[in-house]
N, C-alpha and C positions, 0 to 999 in steps of 0.2 A: 453846678448849674441848678438853679431853683426850678423845680417841676412839681406838678400836682398829679397824684396817682389816686384815681377814684374807683372804688370797688365796695360792694356792700359788706364784705368781710375782710379778713386780713390776707387774702390770697396774694395780692401784689406785694405786700410787705414781706411775705415769706419768699417770694420770687426774687426780690431785689435786695433784701436786708443783708445777705451774706455774699453779695456779688463782689464786694471789695472795690467798687468803682468810686474813687474819690471825687469825681467830677459831679456826681449827683448830690443834690440837696433836696431830698423828696419831702413833700407834705402829703400825708395819707388822709384821704377823705373816706370814712366808713360809716355804715349805718348801725353797726353793732357796738354797743358800749363795751362789751367784753373784749372785742377786737381792739378797740382804742386803748384799753387798759394794757393789753399784752404789748402793743407797739410802744407805748410810752414807757412801760417798765423796762423795755430793752433799749431805751435811749432814742427812740424815734419820735417824730413830731406828727400828731394826728388830730383831726377834728371829727366830731360825730354830728350827723344830721341826715336829713332826707336828700338823697342825691338828685331828686327832681325839683328841689326848691332852690331858687336863686340866692336866698339868704346865706346858705352854706358857702356859696362861691364868693359872696361879698367879703366874707371873713377870710377866705383862702387866698385870693389874688392880692398881690402887692402892686404890680405894674399893669396887669391886664394882658401881658404878653407871655406869661409862663406857659410852657407846653404842658398839655394834659394827656395822660394815658388813662383810657377807660377800659374796665373789665366788667361789663354788665351784660345782662341778657339782651339779645337783639331787640326784643319787644319794647325795652325801656330806652334804647339808645336815642331815639328822636327826641323824647321829652327831656332827657338829661342834657343833650346837646343844646336844645333850645334854652334851657335854664342857664347854661354856661354862656351862650351867645348874648343873652340879655345883660350879663355882667361884663364879659370880656369878648367883644365881637371879633377881635383879631387874634385870639389865642389859638395856636396850632393844636389840633386834636388828633390823637391816634387811638383807634378802637380795636381791642383784641376781639376776635370773633371765633366762636367755636365751629362755625360752618362757613362755607364759601358761597356767598350769594352775590354775583356781579351787580354792582350798583346798590347793594343792600344798605350801605352806610348813608347817613344823612349827608347832604351837600356840604362840601368843605372838610369832611372827615376822612382821614386816611385809614383804611382798613388793614389790619395785620392779622392774617389767618393763623390759626394755631399750628397748622402743618409747617408754616414758615418758622415759627418759634421752635418747633421740634427739630427741623432740619438745621437751624442755626445754632441752637443751644443744647438740646437734649441729646441728639445723635452724637455730636462731638464729645459730650460728657461721657456717654456710654462707651464710645470707642476708646476714650482715654482710660476709662476704668478697665476695659478689657486688655489694653496694652500694658497697663500697670500690673495687672495680675500675671500677664505673660512674662514681664521683666522680673517680677518677684520669683517666678518659677526658675528662670534662668539663673538668677543670683543665688537662689537656694541650692541649685544643682552644683554650682561651682564653688560653693562656700568652703567645702572641706578640701578642695584641691590646693596643694601647696604651690604648684607651678602650672599655669595654663598657657598653652601655645595657641596664638591667634594666627591662623594660616590664611594666606592669600594665593592667588593664581601665580603661575611662573613668572610673568612679567606684569606685576600689578599696576593698575591704572589709578587715577585720583580717587575714583569712587571706592575702590577696594582699600586704599591706604587710609582714607578718611573714615571708612566704616570700621576698620580695625582699631584705629585710635579711639573712636567713639565707644566701641565695645569694651575696650580697656577701662574707659571712664565709667561705663555702666556697671562694670564689675568692681569698681573701686580699687583698682590695682595700679601698680607702677610697672615700669618696663622690665624690672627684674622678675616680678611675680607673673607677668603676662607679656612676654616678648611678642613682637609682630614679626612674622617670618614668611619666606617664600623659598621654593626650591630653585628658582631662577634668579634673575637679576632685573633691576629697574633700568630700562634702556632709553625710554623716550626722554628728551631733554626737559620737557615741562614737568614730568614726574620726578626726575632727579632734582630739579629745582625746588619742587614742592617739599621733598624730604629734607633738603638742605636748609631752605629758608625757614621752614616751620620746625626744624630740629626734631624730625621723626626718625627714630632708629628702626631700620628694617634689616633683619638678619637673614643671610642666605644660609640655609641649613641642608643637610643631607637626610635622606629618608630614615637612616638608622638613628638619627637624633630624636625621632619621635618618642623613642622609649624613655627619654629623659624627663618626659612631662606626665603629669597626673591626669590632665584633661586636654582635649583638642577642640577648638572652635574654628569654623570656616566662615569667612565673610566674602560676599560677592563671588562665590565659587561653590561648586558642589563636588563630592567625591569623584563623580564620573568625568570631571574635567581634567583629572590628573592621570598620568600613566602609572604612577605609584599606587599601591594599594594601602588602605588604612584598616587596621584591625578594629578600631573603635573611633567613632566620631561622636562627640557629645552634643555639638550644636552646629547647625547650618543656618545662616541668614543670607538670603540672596533674592535678587529680583529677576534673574534669568529664568527662562522656561525650564521645567524639569525634564531633561533629556532621558534620564533613567531614574527609576525609583530611588529616592534619597534615603540611605540607611543612616539614620542618626537618632540619638535619644531624644533630642529636641530639634525642631526645625521651624523656620518661619520663611516660607517661600511666597513671594508676591510678584509674579510675572507682569502684573498690570502696572507696577510702579516703574518710574523712569530711572530710579537709582536706588541702590542699597543704602546709601547715605540718608535717604529720606526715612527709611525704616528705623535706622539708628537715631535719627533726630527725634522721631516720635517716642522712642524708648526714653531718651534723655528728658524730654518734656513731661512724659507720664510720671516720672519719679521726681520731678522738680530738681533735677541735677543742675549743679552750677556748670555752665558751658563757658569755658575759657575762650579768650579771643583767638588763641592758636587753634583750638578745636573747631570753633565756629568758622574760621577761615578755611580749614581743611574740608569741613562738611559742605560749605558753600561751593568750593571748587569742585568737589566730587559731584554734586548735583548739576552744576553748570556743565561739566565735562561730559557726563553721561547723557544729558538731555540736550546738548548743544544750545546752551543758554535758554532752556525751557522751550525750545522750538521743535524738539523731537521726542515724542512719546511721553511728554510730561502730563501728570495727572493733577487733580486738585491737591492731593496729598503732597506732591512735589512742590507745587506753588506755595503751599502753606509752610512747608519746611524751609524752602528757599527764603521766604520773607522773614522767618524767625531768625535764621542764622545770618542773614544779610545785615541785620541791625547790629549784630555782635562782632562781625568779622573785621579784620584789618585789611582794608582795601588797597592800601599801599603795597603791602606784602603780596596780595593777590595779583596786582599788576606785574610785579617782578616775576612771579611764577609763570604767568601766562605769556610772557615775552622772554623766554630764555635764549641764551646764545645758541645759534644754529651752526653745527660744525661744517667746515668746508666740504667734507665728504658727503654730507646730506645734500648740499647744493648740487654736487656732481650727480648724485642719484636722481634728484629732481630734474636736472637738465636732460638726463637720459630718458626719463619717463615722459617728459614733454615732447621730446623729439620723436619718441616711438609711439605716441598715442594715436588712436584712431577711433572714430565714432561710427557706430552701427545702429541705426534706428533709435536714436536718443540714448544709447549706452556708450559711455566713454571707457575704452579698454586701454590699459597700459601695463606692460610687464617690465618691471624694474631690473630684472636679473638678480644678481647676488647683492644683498643688502646686509648692513652690519647688525641690525636689530629689527624684530618684527613690527614694532610700533611705527616704524617709518612707513610701512605699507599702509597701515590704517590712517596715518597722518596725511599721506598723499591721496588716499581715497576721498577724504574730506575735501581736499584741495581741488581735485578734478571734478567734483560735483558742481563747481562754480562755472564750468565751461558752458558757454551759451548753448541753449537748447538741450542740455543734458538732463535726463530724468534719472539716470543710473550712472554710477561710476564703479568699475570693477578693476581693482589694482592688485597686482600680484608680484611676488618676489621670493627668492629662495634664501633661507637662513639656516645654516648648520644642518644641512641634509633634509630640510623640510621646505615644502611649498606653502606659502601663506597667501591666501586670497581674501582681500577685504572688499566688502560691497556696501555701498551707500545708495539711498534713493531719496527722492524729494518728499516722500511721506504719503502721497495720495495714490500711489500705484500699488501693485501687488506687494505682499509682505516679503521683505528681503530674506528673512529666515527661512521661509518656505521654499523660495526659489533656490537658495544656496544649498539647502538640504537635498533638493531634487537634483541639482546639478552635480554636487560633489560628495553627497553622503555615502556613496558606495566605495569611495576611495579613502576616506578618513573622517575626522571630526568636522561637522558642518552644521551651522544653525545660527540663530540670532533673533533679532526683533523685527518690527515692521520696517524701520528705516535704516537699519544697520545689521550686518551679519558678517561672518567670516568662515573660512574653511582652512584647516591645517592638515596637510597630507605629507606623509613621509615619502621622499623621492623614491625609495626602493619599492614602496607600494604602488607608486605611480608607474614605475617602469614595469612592474609585474602585470599591470592592467593595460597601460597605454603604450608601452615600449619606449620610444624616444623621449628623453627628458632634457633635450637641449633647449636653450632659451627660446628659439624660434618655434620648436614643437610645443613647448609649454604654452606659449602665447596663443598659438593657433588652436590648440585643443580647448583651452579655457574659453575662448570666444565661442567655439562650436557647442561646448557643453552648456554654457550659460545661456546662449541664445535659444537652444533647444528647450531648456528648462523654463525660460521666460515665455515661450510660445505655448507650453503645455498647460 
């Protein structure tokens, strides 16, 4: 695109010359002969003259419709615009301004304040430089380790799986040098479909296997999330709130982010890493799953990461992941949950009884939030001697994590984000505090505890 950049010196040339923007075909208008020489010697096109004289613009314009960018003192703006208008009345003009004065630009001129330039260009550049330095520290720390274990929570979700795959790419390792592991298993159908379709190997390991690795990294999890103890953790990258002080050599905790995959996407972009279609698809699904398609807890960083990987992802594979086969047993559990649901002041409660895997509880908590008039859904179920309670809300009410901590924090692990939270309580601990742990008693006490916490 042919455009005219007018500035007394070579400021605009220094601003634009290394942008790598192929669409721009700039002509620089300067008042300094030395500035013109520098621009021409570097392959640019430039004219020298008085910016307030129309003769300079008669030489510059070809059609009279080229856009013009001005970077001049505000006191000179009106005279320079008048000279341009005498030659090219219809040329669009944008003026950079060092201060913000409403209506300060001449009529027909679009003002671009420097703080907008700072927000759009300088701040992202500085943030990227900071991220790049952080990534280099991470890579340097793991450089001497022969085998690095990338650890996820016991039943990893798409955000964790995508983040682990991305960290392996950041470290420049393969699945032998940096295996992805969990102490548990992947249970939710979508998550199993993700690993199968994208060919992501996730190993189930025992705690004693930690001794076989030279370094340990955690993604989308923190040491306090595990029952097992870790003698040494080299790196923690997570977007969950810090429930207990994280003891790790390196850590990157961003509870304001909607997904850990967003953090890893920033890592990849900061070092100009090649993002494969498989990795982009995993990251896209990780961000979508943890932010519910950018509708829950998404930040500008999540939006930018989403847009970046969206262009690189395999959307056909993503559709297959998001619509996995649903086992008949899951339908039976759903039917039981629907039959036993009840609504109390905008809160949908449903106790599913015994379920095959904990992610089913979370899956149905999302489902029950669709009930008409519901602002909260509280779904519970028992899995292998544990009570799992998943909570969802519409996002504009009290923070779910705070309510769940208040309701169940004295019984077990409890917490989460503004719109989603969970509690995991061992049934033996429940019996020690509450006594009866029959399905009816569990459902009744969950309603009482949650309702009381919501009112507090």
